[in-house]
N, C-alpha and C positions, 0 to 999 in steps of 0.2 A: 602389398605393404611389406616393408622389411621386418626382420625378426625383432629388432629392438622396440618397434612400436607395438607389436603384438604383446611383448612382455610388459611394456608400459601400461597399455590399456587393461591388461589382465590384472596387474598390480593395483591400478586405480579402482577397478571394479571390486577387488577384494577389500580394499580400504573402505569403500562405500558400504559394502555389506557389513563389515565389522563395526563401523561407526553408528549404524542406524538400525540395529536389530529390533529394538522396542518399537520404533516408528513403523517398521515394516510389518511387525506382528499385528499392530493395531489398525493397519490400513490395508488389509488383504484385498479388499474389493477394488482399491485404487492402484494396487501394486502392479507394475509392468512385469511382463514375463522376463526372466533373466536373459533370454536370448536377445530380446529387443534392446535391453540396456547394454548388453555386450556389443551389439551391432552399432549402437549410437556412440559408444566409446571408441570403437574402431574407426567410426566416421570422424570423430574428433581428431584422432591421431593422423588420419589420412589428410584432413584439411590442414592441420598444422604443418605436416611435412611438405605439402604442396605450396603453402604460403612461404615457408622458409626457402624452398628451392626456386620458386618462380616469381616471387614478389619483386617489383622493380628496384627496390633497395634492400640492402642487407638488414636482416632482423635476427635477433637471438632467440633461443628457446625461452629464456627468462621473459623477454618482452611478450612473446606470444602467449605463454602460459598465464602470466599475470593479467594480461588483457582479457584472456578468456575467463579467468576467475572473476575479475571485476565485472565483465559483461553479464555473467550469470547472476551476480548479486544485484547489480543496479537495475536489472530487468524486473526484479521483484517489487521494489518500491523506491522512492527517492532517497531513503535514508540508509539502505543497505549498501555496503560497498567493501572493496578490498583495500586495506591499508598496507602499502609497502613499508619497509623498515623505517624510512625517513618520515613518512606520514604518521606512522604510529608514534614516533618520537615527538613530533609536533603536537599530537593530540594529548599525550601525557604532560607535556609542558603547559598546554593551555589549561588543563584542569588544576594545575598547581599555581595558576595565576601569572605565568610568565612565558612569553613566546615571541617569535619574530614574525613580522608581516604588516598587514594593513589594519587589523582590528575590526574584522567584519565577519559576521555569521551568515553563511549562504546555504542555499539548497538549489536543486536543479528543477526547473519547471519549463515544459514545452521546448526542451532542447537547449535552453539558455540558463545562465546562472541568475538566480533571484536572491536579492538581499533580504534576509530575515531581519537582521538588526545590525547597525553599526554600534560598536562598543564605545562608551564614553571616553573622551580625551585620547582618541587614537586618530591616525591619518584619515580613516574613513569618515569619522565624525567631523573633523576639521574641513574635509573636502565637501561636506554637505550631503553625503549619501543618505538615503532614507529607506525605511522598510518598504518593500514592494518595488524598488528599482530593479530593472533588469540589466545585467551586464552582457552585452552582445559581442564585444571584441576586447581582447587583452593585448595591448601593444600592437594593435592593428590586425591581430589574428582572430578569425571568427570562432566564437565559442561553440556554435552548432557543430556537433560531431565529436566534441570533447567529452570525456567523463568528468564528473564533478571533481574527482581527485586531481585529474590533469589540470583543470582550470585553477584549482586552489594552488597547486604547485607553481603554476605560472605567475600567480599573484604574489607568492612568497619570493624572497630573494635576499640579497645582502643588505644589511642595515645601511641606510643612506642612499641606496639606489632608488631609481624612480620607475614607475609603471603607469602606462596610460590605459584608462578604462573608457569604453564607449557605453553610454548609459541611455536606456529608454525609460521614460517616466510617463505615467498617465497624464494626458492633456498638456504635455510639454514636448517641445521639439527635441529630437535626439541631440545629445551633447557629449563631449569628451571631457574627462577630468584626469589630471595627472597627480599622483600621490607619491610621496617619498616614504619608503619602507622604514619602519622603526622597530626597535625592540619593544614589544608590547608588555607592559607590566600592569596587570589589572588590579586596581584597588576595588574589590568587589562590593565594599560597603562604604558609603559616605553619609555623613549626618550633619544636621544643623538644627537650629531653633527657628521656626517660622511663626509669624504672627504673634511673637512675644511669648507664647506658651504652648506651642505644638511641636512635638519632636518629629522632624522630617528624616526618614531613613531611606536612602537611595541604594537599591541593590542592582548592580550592573551585570552580575553573573553569579551563578551558584558554584563557587569553587571551594577548595578546602578551607575550613574554618569560617565560612560565612556566618554560621549560626553564632559562633563565639564573638565575632565582630559586631553583630547586631546586639547581643547582650551588653557588650561594652558600650556601644553607642547609646543605648537606652539608659544605662546606669549614669553615664555622663550627663545626659539631658536631665534626669531626675535630680542629680546633684546640683547642676547649674541653676535649675528653677526652684530649688529648695522646697520640693513637695507641691509646687503649683502647676505641675504638668497637666494639661487639659486632655491630651490625647495624642495619637500617633498617625502620621501619614507614611505608608510604605509604598515607595515608588518603584515599580518593576516595568515601567515603560521602556521599550526597546531592549529588554533583557532577554537574550536568546535561550537562556536555560543553563544547563550544566549538570551537576551531580544529583542523582535522585535522592541519595541519603541526605544531602543538604536541603533539598526541597522539603523533605519529611521533617528534618530537625527544625527548620525555620518555622514551619507550620505549627509544630509541637510547642514552640516557645509561647504561642498565644492561645493554645487550646488546652483545656483541662482534662478532656476525655474524648472518646469516640474515634471513629475511623478517619484517617487523613487522606489516603488514596489506596486504590487496589490496582494490581496489574493482573490482567487475564490473558492467557494464551489460548491456543485452540483446544488444549486439554484442560478440562474443568479442574482436575486435581492439582494443576500447577498454579492456580490462583493464589496470589500473595496479598495479604492485607496489612497495611501499616497503621498502627493505632497510636494515639496520643497518650503520653504519660501525664500523671497528675501535676498541676502547677502551671499557672499563667503568669509569666513574668511582668505583663502589663497590668495585672490585677484588675481586669475588666474595664480598663480605660477605653474610650471609643477609638476605633481604628478605621481608617479609610485606605483602601488599596487602589493605587493608580495604575491603570493598564491601557495598552493600545495595541494596534495590529502588529507591533514588533515584540510583544510579550509572548514568549513561546515556552513550551515544554515545562521545565521546572517552575517557571513563573506562573504557568496556568494551574499547576498542581497546588501551589500556595493560594492563589486567588480562589480556586474552586473549593478547597477545603474550608477556608475562612468564610466563604459565601454560604456554603451548605450548612455550616454550623451557626449561621447568623452571628458570627463573631466580628465581621467587618462589613462595611459597605464597599462594594466594588464600583469604582467611578472611572469613566473614560470611554474607551472604544472597545469593540469586540476584539478578542485576542487572536493570535495567529492560527491556532488549531492544530498544533503538533501533539497529538495524543498517543504516540506510539513509543514503545520501549525498544531501545537498541542494546544488544549485548555485544560487548567487544571480546572476541575470542582470540587470544594470542596464538600465533603460529610459529613460535620459535624465532629463528633468525630471519624468517621471511615476513615478519610484520604481524598483521592481525586481520581478522575479518569482522566487520560491523554488520550485525544481522538483526533485523526487526523480529522480536520474539513475542511481544505482547502489546496490549493497549492499556492506557491509563483510564481509570474511572474515578470520578469524584465520590465522596461519601454517599451521596444520594443515588448513585448508580449511573450518572451521566458519563457518556464517552466524550472525551475532549477532542478526539480525532476529527479533523476537518470541520468542526463546528465551533471550537474555541469556547471561551467563557464570555457570556453576554453580561455586560455590566449592569448593576442595579440602577445606576444613574448614568445615562449616556451624556457625555460632554465632549464635544469636538474641540480641537485646538482653535483658538480664536484670539483676536486682539481687542482689548478694551480701550476705548477712548472716552474721555469726558466730553459731554455735550454742553454747548453754550445755553444756559438757562435764562439769560437776560440779566437785568439788574434787579436784585432783591435785597431787602434790608432785614437784619435780625435785631432782636431786642438789645443786644449788646452795643449796637451802633448808635443808639439814642443817647445823647449826652447826659441826660438825667436819670438813666436806668439804674436800678438798684444793683449793687455789687454782689458777686457770688464769692464768698470767702474760700470755698473749696476749690473753685476754679483758679483763684489767685495762687493757692498753694500748689496746684498742679503745674502752673507756669514755672515754678521754681524746680520742679522735678519732671521735665518733659519726657514724652515717650521715646523709646529707642528709635534710632535712625530707620527711616523707611526702607523696607527690603525691596531693592530694585528688581532682584531676580524674581521675587514673588509677583511683582506687578507685571512682569513680562510673560509669565507662564500662567495662562488663564486656567488650565486644568488644575494646576497646583493650587492656585488661588481658591478655586471652587472646593478642592479637597480640604484645605485648611479651614475654610468657612464652615464646611459640613462637620468637621471634627468639633469645632467650637459650638455649633448648634446642638450636636449630639451630647456634648458635655453639659450644656445648659439643661437639656431635657432630662438627662440622667440625674442631675442635681435636684431637679424638681420632683422626680419620682422618689428620690431618697428622702426628701423632707416631708413627704405625705404621711 
């Protein structure tokens, strides 16, 4: 090996020793002998030099080193990786609620890209992609063998350009779909009134100021209904997560006290607990949280906290199960590294990792159709029936227009019905 690689490996070894003295001291039993580490670093330099000289195509030192770093991290778990400068920039844009691409949250599973969740009102949603879909090819190129970062980079591109994805879906014949890239501007909170008196709050992701937008949406609903608000539906279906502090803040909005979530690493002294501050902005109104298999990470923190504190009924399907904490460590002009450093635990001590949040009431997506009940007559249809003065007054003040979206969304319909039922029950308890 030439002299420059000996210097390189010796410098890298020195950096490793300098960066991890506390870890080395605490793990003497598992620590390799310095000579072994030195030999492996020399091996790395030798392999890199041989690849650069003998590979069939030209490769740069930067390509080889970045690939080696990424390979080291992705071998640990699906969520650890190296972010080059461009990928780090994209990540920062996404947490601020604006970025370019397809609007899809993905992970790597069995060597292919798996869809965690398509984001509302993006090319991915418009194309009909669903949580659990597998992307096997990008513009005809096989995904197997790519890193997750490489696959994501290939899906990104100039706004207005197109990309073809090959999709595998359970119990469906493989198919291709072509998407046009857009500038993705995420509106992380949307709200509406459902069923005449229930506040519906849809959270598409946990980005900056999500908590403030929820507060604003709830105040708007209370003002619109003039104090007749019966309860709240919080919809985090297909919400891939986002910022931890926003998950904590959103949970805190509806909790008066107690733990929200804890993060635990391999060192017990590094455990961090996040607790609620006094004040429930919903003033104990009934809450139903809608979840499905696309609800991940921050969504699961909120659902788990409200479930453990008996503050909300969780309705829908079991969540994704991403219960690990990633720390993004900037590396100057070279980007950053994303490293899994801890696990999330709900207030009762449950780990979210790989198990997810099991709903209190399981409701699968379904379609409701009216059945033909035959010919029946009511009292009102008899010609000489007594009139109901109250009913006549009601005809002059008809109910609001039927909510077509609510009729099409069975899970949401069930959630609104449950909020109304809980409200009636709560009123009964109050009057006793």
